[in-house]
Wavefront OBJ file of the C-alpha trace (Angstrom):
o trace
v -0.134 0.118 -0.206
v 1.161 3.176 -1.212
v 1.533 6.421 1.402
v -1.429 7.980 -0.405
v -3.426 4.714 0.311
v -2.039 4.792 4.553
v -2.811 8.025 4.795
v -6.347 7.750 3.331
v -6.542 4.640 5.957
v -5.149 6.531 9.038
v -7.474 9.242 8.406
v -10.707 7.936 6.496
v -12.762 10.993 4.438
v -15.910 11.603 7.201
v -19.295 10.503 6.309
v -22.567 11.539 7.747
v -23.240 9.303 10.987
v -26.960 7.004 10.421
v -29.776 7.616 12.748
v -31.778 5.718 14.845
v -34.225 4.633 11.728
v -31.461 3.472 9.074
v -29.283 1.817 11.925
v -32.238 -0.398 13.224
v -32.583 -0.926 9.961
v -29.737 -2.167 8.661
v -29.448 -4.703 11.773
v -33.440 -5.239 12.213
v -33.709 -6.646 8.986
v -31.173 -9.610 9.494
v -32.978 -10.171 13.131
v -36.532 -10.019 12.218
v -35.935 -12.032 9.175
v -36.198 -15.054 11.455
v -39.792 -14.696 12.009
v -39.783 -16.373 8.577
v -38.332 -19.680 9.942
v -37.770 -19.748 13.551
v -41.831 -20.489 14.145
v -41.444 -23.730 12.263
v -38.102 -24.586 14.108
v -39.811 -23.895 17.307
v -42.542 -26.123 17.206
v -40.320 -28.750 15.652
v -38.377 -29.526 19.214
v -41.165 -27.560 21.625
v -44.447 -28.889 20.023
v -47.469 -26.377 21.553
v -45.181 -24.845 23.961
v -43.383 -23.253 20.830
v -44.454 -19.845 21.648
v -42.993 -20.444 25.700
v -39.596 -21.457 24.105
v -39.475 -17.801 22.024
v -40.427 -15.880 24.935
v -37.086 -17.333 26.696
v -35.402 -16.429 23.997
v -36.522 -12.895 24.212
v -35.924 -13.016 28.205
v -32.234 -14.634 27.013
v -31.952 -10.899 24.846
v -33.133 -8.739 27.281
v -29.939 -9.980 29.144
v -27.969 -9.567 26.135
v -29.174 -5.978 25.863
v -27.006 -4.498 28.740
v -24.083 -7.084 27.619
v -23.796 -5.359 24.601
v -24.636 -2.370 26.025
v -21.842 -2.183 28.487
v -18.876 -3.618 26.348
v -19.766 -1.327 23.401
v -20.450 1.928 25.339
v -17.022 1.463 27.362
v -15.593 0.469 23.350
v -17.474 2.224 21.194
v -15.325 1.047 17.998
v -16.164 -1.625 15.415
v -15.547 -4.940 15.733
v -17.582 -6.495 17.973
v -16.482 -9.425 20.071
v -13.279 -8.729 18.299
v -13.070 -5.500 19.543
v -14.460 -6.296 22.971
v -11.464 -9.020 23.294
v -9.093 -7.151 21.453
v -8.922 -4.206 24.687
v -9.014 -6.988 27.651
v -7.020 -9.620 26.242
v -4.549 -11.097 23.245
v -4.754 -10.494 19.881
v -4.732 -14.163 19.190
v -7.810 -14.477 21.614
v -9.315 -11.772 19.803
v -8.565 -12.707 16.149
v -10.592 -16.142 16.796
v -13.886 -14.157 17.811
v -13.097 -12.318 14.910
v -13.103 -15.447 12.719
v -16.059 -16.904 14.255
v -18.007 -13.878 13.404
v -16.523 -13.781 9.850
v -18.201 -16.834 9.458
v -21.491 -16.315 10.478
v -21.524 -12.950 8.017
v -20.652 -15.453 5.652
v -23.376 -18.077 5.823
v -26.151 -15.418 6.877
v -25.468 -14.105 3.126
v -25.704 -16.847 1.089
v -28.581 -18.418 3.178
v -30.283 -15.259 3.447
v -29.539 -14.620 -0.578
v -30.476 -18.221 -1.186
v -33.572 -18.648 0.838
v -35.162 -15.497 -0.984
v -34.484 -16.480 -4.297
v -35.943 -19.556 -2.968
v -39.517 -17.632 -2.283
v -39.515 -15.950 -5.675
v -38.962 -19.363 -6.755
v -42.408 -19.946 -5.070
v -43.972 -17.316 -6.722
v -42.289 -18.280 -10.316
v -41.009 -21.654 -11.073
v -39.046 -20.822 -13.888
v -36.616 -18.696 -11.779
v -33.233 -19.432 -11.700
v -32.082 -20.006 -7.969
v -28.741 -20.489 -8.365
v -27.774 -17.573 -10.737
v -30.232 -15.202 -8.963
v -28.485 -15.925 -5.698
v -25.023 -14.987 -7.001
v -26.930 -11.443 -8.796
v -28.327 -10.403 -5.521
v -24.594 -10.948 -3.787
v -23.547 -8.904 -6.592
v -26.323 -6.229 -6.421
v -25.870 -5.709 -2.693
v -22.061 -5.490 -2.874
v -22.555 -2.643 -4.898
v -24.846 -0.984 -3.266
v -22.475 -0.895 0.174
v -19.349 -0.175 -2.359
v -21.451 3.291 -3.084
v -21.642 3.917 0.670
v -23.355 3.052 3.783
v -25.897 6.232 3.045
v -27.146 5.193 0.044
v -27.424 1.605 1.492
v -29.453 2.485 4.497
v -32.322 3.696 1.980
v -32.672 0.536 0.831
v -32.701 -1.029 4.442
v -35.310 1.345 5.627
v -37.435 0.635 2.530
v -37.313 -3.182 3.501
v -37.613 -2.668 6.940
v -40.688 -0.625 7.041
v -42.426 -3.191 4.951
v -41.436 -6.234 6.615
v -42.734 -4.508 9.726
v -46.380 -3.748 8.081
v -46.292 -6.653 6.706
v -46.299 -8.964 9.777
v -48.551 -6.668 11.569
v -51.207 -7.061 8.983
v -50.652 -10.908 9.335
v -51.540 -10.579 13.061
v -53.987 -8.221 12.304
v -55.652 -11.241 9.832
v -55.020 -13.749 12.090
v -56.701 -12.348 15.034
v -59.665 -11.645 13.183
v -59.864 -15.268 11.733
v -59.189 -16.675 15.461
v -62.403 -14.150 16.232
v -64.450 -15.591 14.110
v -63.341 -19.543 13.926
v -62.750 -19.869 17.952
v -59.601 -21.513 19.037
v -60.291 -25.017 18.378
v -57.573 -26.040 16.804
v -54.930 -24.360 19.078
v -56.537 -26.309 22.096
v -56.263 -29.208 19.709
v -52.777 -28.866 19.112
v -52.154 -28.550 22.658
v -53.570 -31.909 23.984
v -50.931 -33.416 21.735
v -48.245 -35.579 23.272
v -44.716 -33.519 23.765
v -41.924 -33.732 21.636
v -39.883 -36.002 23.454
v -42.360 -36.700 26.056
v -41.382 -34.145 28.677
v -42.206 -30.773 29.124
v -38.564 -30.150 29.805
v -37.058 -32.059 27.117
v -39.274 -30.026 24.653
v -38.619 -26.266 25.917
v -34.994 -27.214 25.986
v -34.709 -28.048 22.779
v -37.296 -25.613 21.283
v -35.203 -23.120 23.179
v -31.823 -24.080 21.391
v -33.721 -24.308 18.174
v -35.482 -20.674 18.725
v -32.270 -19.209 19.878
v -31.709 -18.849 15.574
v -34.161 -16.221 15.925
v -31.493 -13.779 17.318
v -29.006 -14.075 14.948
v -28.641 -10.707 13.472
v -28.269 -9.471 17.078
v -24.507 -8.474 17.300
v -24.898 -6.805 13.736
v -25.369 -3.638 15.165
v -21.885 -3.563 17.232
v -19.774 -3.939 13.932
v -20.554 -0.937 12.189
v -21.190 1.655 15.708
v -18.673 4.142 14.575
v -21.034 5.000 11.749
v -23.937 5.697 14.165
v -24.507 8.826 15.758
v -24.036 9.183 19.423
v -26.626 7.400 21.382
v -28.021 5.583 18.772
v -26.656 2.291 19.582
v -28.278 1.098 22.518
v -31.730 2.080 20.900
v -30.580 -0.354 18.403
v -30.235 -3.004 20.920
v -33.693 -2.203 22.304
v -35.616 -2.036 18.893
v -34.421 -5.395 17.835
v -35.345 -6.894 21.405
v -39.044 -5.701 21.108
v -39.233 -6.227 17.575
v -38.296 -10.689 18.250
v -40.015 -10.554 21.596
v -43.507 -9.527 20.322
v -43.416 -11.059 16.410
v -41.734 -14.281 16.743
v -43.589 -15.543 19.801
v -47.138 -14.059 18.441
v -46.491 -15.603 15.115
v -46.008 -19.350 16.392
v -49.220 -18.591 18.354
v -50.649 -17.855 15.269
v -49.264 -21.162 13.942
v -50.445 -22.989 16.381
v -54.244 -21.735 16.696
v -54.752 -21.927 12.519
v -53.525 -25.123 11.520
v -52.558 -28.549 12.790
v -49.360 -29.256 14.557
v -48.873 -32.111 12.329
v -48.887 -29.754 9.129
v -45.999 -27.481 10.103
v -42.956 -29.713 8.590
v -44.818 -29.960 5.632
v -45.039 -26.167 4.974
v -41.625 -25.319 6.863
v -39.809 -23.552 3.893
v -42.346 -21.028 3.670
v -44.668 -21.413 6.788
v -45.972 -17.713 6.996
v -46.830 -17.323 3.488
v -49.528 -20.900 4.342
v -50.771 -19.091 7.470
v -51.276 -16.517 5.565
v -53.155 -18.256 2.940
v -54.959 -19.953 5.364
v -55.832 -16.694 7.294
v -56.503 -14.274 4.701
v -56.088 -15.623 0.917
v -53.728 -15.808 -1.552
v -53.394 -12.304 -1.691
v -51.540 -12.535 1.498
v -49.786 -15.544 0.831
v -48.154 -13.724 -2.330
v -47.191 -10.663 0.030
v -45.818 -12.269 2.555
v -43.101 -14.355 0.189
v -42.715 -10.827 -1.397
v -41.998 -9.378 1.798
v -40.010 -12.607 2.246
v -37.794 -12.265 -0.395
v -37.483 -8.757 0.485
v -36.171 -9.168 4.093
v -34.047 -11.611 3.221
v -32.301 -9.380 0.755
v -32.146 -6.849 3.812
v -30.591 -9.081 5.761
v -27.612 -9.648 2.791
v -27.115 -5.951 3.175
v -26.873 -6.267 6.954
v -23.984 -8.926 6.474
v -21.760 -6.716 3.797
v -22.498 -3.897 6.168
v -21.215 -5.678 9.312
v -18.531 -7.456 7.671
v -17.060 -4.599 6.357
v -16.698 -2.781 9.427
v -14.810 -6.131 11.277
v -12.907 -6.571 8.398
v -11.270 -2.863 7.986
v -10.635 -2.844 11.797
v -8.978 -6.493 11.604
v -7.116 -4.887 8.611
v -6.326 -2.018 10.247
v -4.680 -3.723 13.607
v -2.551 -5.817 10.653
v -4.695 -9.284 10.961
v -5.258 -9.686 7.414
v -3.711 -8.195 4.346
v -3.276 -3.678 4.240
v -4.318 -3.846 0.297
v -7.776 -4.286 1.769
v -7.736 -0.508 3.517
v -7.736 1.151 -0.198
v -10.706 3.077 -0.598
v -12.240 4.674 -3.357
v -13.627 8.475 -3.196
v -16.668 8.109 -1.599
v -14.309 6.600 1.507
v -15.563 2.862 1.366
v -13.180 -0.012 1.383
v -14.704 -1.633 -1.643
v -11.876 -4.315 -1.548
v -13.086 -5.955 1.350
v -16.711 -5.813 -0.027
v -15.435 -7.352 -3.331
v -13.697 -10.231 -1.203
v -16.529 -10.775 0.608
v -18.794 -11.208 -2.414
v -16.145 -13.709 -4.039
v -15.874 -15.698 -1.222
v -19.744 -16.061 -0.504
v -20.136 -17.225 -4.309
v -17.383 -19.688 -3.469
v -18.855 -20.951 -0.675
v -22.807 -21.197 -2.474
v -20.557 -23.316 -5.501
v -19.142 -25.690 -3.270
v -22.059 -26.808 -1.458
v -24.593 -25.812 -4.151
v -26.646 -24.177 -2.229
v -26.987 -26.518 0.584
v -28.811 -24.534 3.070
v -27.907 -27.539 5.826
v -24.294 -27.641 5.562
v -24.434 -24.051 5.689
v -26.705 -23.959 8.935
v -23.828 -25.743 10.686
v -21.660 -22.841 10.153
v -24.420 -20.451 10.931
v -25.528 -22.082 14.129
v -22.364 -22.426 15.915
v -20.382 -19.370 14.839
v -23.625 -17.152 15.494
v -23.637 -18.776 19.305
v -20.253 -18.922 19.658
v -19.892 -15.099 19.115
v -22.743 -13.946 21.719
v -21.111 -16.700 24.389
v -17.494 -14.480 23.522
v -19.035 -11.316 23.685
v -20.472 -12.577 27.091
v -16.623 -13.613 27.787
v -15.794 -9.969 26.991
v -17.985 -8.149 29.194
v -16.328 -10.032 32.115
v -12.783 -9.665 31.313
v -14.016 -5.814 31.284
v -14.963 -5.884 34.394
v -11.993 -7.199 35.865
v -9.435 -5.666 33.636
v -10.713 -2.689 32.518
v -13.324 -1.371 35.501
v -11.938 1.867 35.543
v -13.538 2.810 32.102
v -16.194 4.970 31.826
v -19.391 3.176 30.346
v -23.167 4.243 29.935
v -24.752 0.960 31.797
v -23.271 -1.930 33.528
v -24.799 -5.632 33.098
v -24.746 -7.435 36.656
v -23.072 -10.819 37.449
v -25.981 -12.709 37.746
v -27.245 -11.748 34.385
v -24.139 -12.200 32.729
v -23.581 -15.831 34.315
v -27.681 -16.406 32.996
v -26.914 -15.163 29.275
v -23.866 -17.112 29.038
v -25.330 -20.394 30.205
v -28.493 -20.023 28.071
v -25.744 -19.319 25.010
v -24.000 -22.357 26.032
v -26.751 -24.432 26.363
v -28.210 -23.647 23.477
v -24.936 -24.661 21.619
v -25.383 -28.144 23.264
v -28.726 -28.121 22.219
v -28.095 -27.650 18.806
v -25.039 -29.979 18.968
v -27.038 -33.142 20.342
v -29.766 -32.110 17.503
v -27.219 -31.955 14.347
v -24.285 -33.644 15.569
v -22.799 -33.503 11.765
v -23.261 -29.739 11.845
v -19.279 -29.409 14.125
v -17.624 -31.438 11.520
v -19.561 -28.777 8.532
v -18.510 -25.774 11.022
v -15.134 -27.064 11.193
v -14.541 -27.312 7.458
v -14.741 -23.820 7.271
v -13.701 -22.465 10.579
v -10.191 -23.946 10.536
v -9.061 -22.547 6.849
v -10.420 -19.105 8.280
v -8.123 -19.509 11.145
v -5.326 -20.327 9.086
v -4.932 -17.130 7.055
v -5.299 -14.947 10.444
v -3.064 -16.779 11.976
v -0.639 -16.630 9.395
v -0.936 -12.898 9.643
v -0.025 -13.241 12.985
v 2.865 -15.006 12.867
v 4.178 -13.649 9.448
v 7.437 -13.127 10.190
v 8.501 -16.081 12.281
v 7.347 -17.875 9.166
v 9.004 -15.343 6.606
v 11.908 -16.524 8.881
v 11.828 -20.077 8.721
v 11.432 -19.514 5.123
v 13.968 -17.481 4.607
v 16.113 -20.243 6.454
v 15.239 -22.893 3.748
v 15.666 -20.629 0.874
v 18.999 -19.413 2.095
v 20.350 -23.451 2.105
v 19.072 -23.724 -1.588
v 20.449 -20.539 -2.862
v 24.030 -21.854 -3.231
v 22.613 -24.650 -6.055
v 19.214 -23.863 -7.261
v 19.724 -19.918 -6.686
v 18.869 -19.728 -10.788
v 15.617 -21.153 -9.948
v 14.062 -19.602 -7.043
v 11.865 -16.450 -7.825
v 13.529 -14.439 -4.576
v 16.617 -14.277 -2.721
v 16.969 -14.780 1.311
v 17.904 -11.077 1.097
v 14.766 -9.796 -0.066
v 12.981 -11.970 2.351
v 14.854 -10.163 4.977
v 13.944 -6.766 3.768
v 10.327 -7.570 3.587
v 10.906 -8.612 7.294
v 12.719 -5.852 8.545
v 9.674 -3.330 6.751
v 6.889 -5.346 8.348
v 8.921 -5.061 11.748
v 9.297 -1.169 10.936
v 5.917 -0.317 11.491
v 6.308 2.176 14.647
v 3.906 1.952 17.607
v 3.008 4.732 20.597
v 2.306 4.251 24.059
v 0.993 7.784 25.995
v 2.117 7.629 29.572
v 1.110 9.487 32.437
v 3.646 8.971 34.037
v 3.221 5.082 34.850
v 5.707 3.085 36.712
v 8.336 0.448 35.065
v 6.250 -1.788 36.226
v 3.135 -1.000 33.753
v 5.293 0.559 31.113
v 7.135 -3.024 30.967
v 3.518 -4.680 30.775
v 2.871 -2.413 27.498
v 6.423 -3.349 26.008
v 5.429 -7.169 26.577
v 2.298 -6.715 25.141
v 3.846 -5.401 22.023
v 6.437 -7.404 22.029
v 3.966 -10.735 22.260
v 0.823 -9.203 20.052
v 2.454 -6.974 17.493
v 5.057 -7.759 14.675
v 7.415 -4.276 15.377
v 10.546 -3.350 17.119
v 9.806 0.217 17.171
v 8.219 2.046 19.427
v 7.576 5.664 20.983
v 6.833 5.924 24.629
v 5.025 9.649 24.625
v 4.863 11.579 28.135
v 2.448 14.533 27.280
v 3.168 17.685 30.076
v 0.989 20.619 30.799
v 2.405 23.961 30.546
v 4.158 24.242 33.901
v 4.907 20.488 33.940
v 8.371 19.600 33.894
v 10.008 15.933 32.589
v 9.913 13.131 35.061
v 13.456 12.318 35.467
v 12.759 8.941 37.096
v 10.259 8.014 34.328
v 13.203 8.712 31.735
v 15.479 6.705 33.852
v 13.147 3.975 34.102
v 12.533 3.804 30.294
v 16.386 3.523 29.451
v 16.211 0.631 31.491
v 13.824 -0.867 29.627
v 15.383 -0.282 26.826
v 18.412 -2.274 27.804
v 16.061 -5.009 28.966
v 14.663 -5.266 24.924
v 17.569 -5.382 23.091
v 15.597 -6.028 19.821
v 13.312 -3.267 20.572
v 14.510 0.553 19.508
v 12.686 2.385 21.947
v 12.269 6.436 21.739
v 11.230 8.450 24.768
v 9.217 11.770 23.733
v 8.332 14.725 25.755
v 5.361 16.913 24.337
v 4.191 19.956 25.762
v 0.386 20.388 25.166
v -2.683 18.616 25.771
v -3.631 15.045 25.497
v -7.021 14.328 23.482
v -7.980 13.741 19.585
v -6.625 16.801 18.307
v -2.786 15.868 19.812
v -3.555 12.268 18.139
v -5.260 12.906 14.939
v -1.655 15.687 14.905
v 1.118 12.731 15.984
v -0.374 10.444 14.035
v -0.027 12.522 10.601
v 3.484 14.011 11.704
v 4.267 10.530 12.444
v 2.940 8.612 9.842
v 1.475 5.979 12.381
v -2.062 4.724 12.545
v -3.883 6.117 15.486
v -5.002 1.957 16.262
v -1.342 1.566 16.603
v -1.422 3.915 19.638
v -1.821 2.530 23.095
v -3.126 4.192 26.476
v -4.277 2.866 29.563
v -7.202 2.731 30.842
v -8.673 6.211 31.183
v -10.870 6.953 34.672
v -14.237 8.823 34.811
v -12.373 12.631 34.953
v -10.837 11.789 31.143
v -12.656 14.501 29.061
v -13.503 12.511 26.095
v -15.260 9.537 24.657
v -12.575 6.941 24.042
v -14.596 6.959 20.061
v -13.276 10.311 19.873
v -9.769 8.947 20.153
v -10.128 7.349 16.429
v -8.997 3.416 17.400
v -6.635 4.007 20.312
v -5.974 0.903 21.959
v -6.215 0.082 25.698
v -2.949 -1.732 26.795
v -2.948 -1.507 30.702
l 1 2 3 4 5 6 7 8 9 10 11 12 13 14 15 16 17 18 19 20 21 22 23 24 25 26 27 28 29 30 31 32 33 34 35 36 37 38 39 40 41 42 43 44 45 46 47 48 49 50 51 52 53 54 55 56 57 58 59 60 61 62 63 64 65 66 67 68 69 70 71 72 73 74 75 76 77 78 79 80 81 82 83 84 85 86 87 88 89 90 91 92 93 94 95 96 97 98 99 100 101 102 103 104 105 106 107 108 109 110 111 112 113 114 115 116 117 118 119 120 121 122 123 124 125 126 127 128 129 130 131 132 133 134 135 136 137 138 139 140 141 142 143 144 145 146 147 148 149 150 151 152 153 154 155 156 157 158 159 160 161 162 163 164 165 166 167 168 169 170 171 172 173 174 175 176 177 178 179 180 181 182 183 184 185 186 187 188 189 190 191 192 193 194 195 196 197 198 199 200 201 202 203 204 205 206 207 208 209 210 211 212 213 214 215 216 217 218 219 220 221 222 223 224 225 226 227 228 229 230 231 232 233 234 235 236 237 238 239 240 241 242 243 244 245 246 247 248 249 250 251 252 253 254 255 256 257 258 259 260 261 262 263 264 265 266 267 268 269 270 271 272 273 274 275 276 277 278 279 280 281 282 283 284 285 286 287 288 289 290 291 292 293 294 295 296 297 298 299 300 301 302 303 304 305 306 307 308 309 310 311 312 313 314 315 316 317 318 319 320 321 322 323 324 325 326 327 328 329 330 331 332 333 334 335 336 337 338 339 340 341 342 343 344 345 346 347 348 349 350 351 352 353 354 355 356 357 358 359 360 361 362 363 364 365 366 367 368 369 370 371 372 373 374 375 376 377 378 379 380 381 382 383 384 385 386 387 388 389 390 391 392 393 394 395 396 397 398 399 400 401 402 403 404 405 406 407 408 409 410 411 412 413 414 415 416 417 418 419 420 421 422 423 424 425 426 427 428 429 430 431 432 433 434 435 436 437 438 439 440 441 442 443 444 445 446 447 448 449 450 451 452 453 454 455 456 457 458 459 460 461 462 463 464 465 466 467 468 469 470 471 472 473 474 475 476 477 478 479 480 481 482 483 484 485 486 487 488 489 490 491 492 493 494 495 496 497 498 499 500 501 502 503 504 505 506 507 508 509 510 511 512 513 514 515 516 517 518 519 520 521 522 523 524 525 526 527 528 529 530 531 532 533 534 535 536 537 538 539 540 541 542 543 544 545 546 547 548 549 550 551 552 553 554 555 556 557 558 559 560 561 562 563 564 565 566 567 568 569 570 571 572 573 574 575 576 577 578 579 580 581 582 583 584 585 586 587 588 589 590
């Protein structure tokens, strides 16, 4: 990446922030599209208690509102679970969460696009599902390349249409029940329970129904594009939508048709309910709406994965060329790479939704659990960091336990899913870990090349000297730690973190002084001791007069050509005048 591209990455063009409606629409299309399939899943495994299982899911999601609110409120940066773990633990651990999130988005995009085209195929039998799925993925790639503002308008239209259609379906269903009574519901309620016990039915019904909240993590992955105060509102709106619509639609299904008919109409259950309750016009409306909102879930995947990959690339977990932006300020190569990966998975699996569901289920639930773990680490290691809300200990325990139970339940219900998941997860982790350990691997490769240079030099495409230059170039990236006069133990902790997690041999330790303050001689001596203790590290101690804040960070980032996410600080306290999001991605290490 040339100098101009790096400057663009350090200071991306200013773009308008998203208000509540567009931000809710982008993530809401994903989570509310679950209404189209989660009722059927819940009824198959929980029977007549499906609506209870879905209310249990709503209760768990209510707990996660505060968990997500605390983590993202304290660390309001793109990246979701990756960002939470990056600022509380090592980059390697955070990268595992990132890989799970990436897989979740890829599976979501492909499943949603394919399902949307299957709904169109339901209306028009000659519709080419495979080619149309690729075309839909390409359309939303183009929309996200145009910019999040333009794509959010599409999301709003889809979201309002979807909520209106669901509301109309419930009203028509209620009128149908008013005219026909609850005889069907009472008959279904008297049927034998799946598995023979109410507890078994609720457990497996809950595990299957947890897929109904997939997409809840999406808002955290583009929080930097949202106006201040919008993020918690998106969490509230998503919770309300799934807690109201999912149990109501399941109740309507149980009250309108025999439970035995659900597996037969599972693929388009709500369209069938619309046909029974209101006629063919409502079935067509629900089918068209289903295609639209599932398309909206594809858009959510593009927006979420762009925020996550952009953050990972800035942190050098992925190749730097992905940061190149167009005139609109969008990292178009990320969208194009995501499109190609989605198409490759679609072609490899031939659109087999069961195989993709294996990746989707485990990755999504694992991300939710890791977000809870990130909250625990935030409390233990960054307790002084200001945050708007705090999740209680019991809420964390119940929420994480519920997600783990859902993971176990899905593994019992579908054992092959675990193996399908590993087939995608291992290559993804391998790519990211190659980037994390690339200097070690390059040194090994340099040694091997050197052994063959004498005899086979003319056949080798590069020399060991060229590889050494590449290693030197990677390690030459400078990092910055802003100190307030920390003791030697704290600075040593920073040095160890950088040595363990970053490819560099250069670090600037910067002490910012006020007008009447003088350079601390003790700190200068301690930094000198650390410089000798880390012989492979080039340590510069710099004293600057000024006020520590966004303006100074921006000025130093441009002057030294160092991205802000390569700058570190200790956890700020309540008296700190700025929010972490105002510092442009500066990371926490102590």
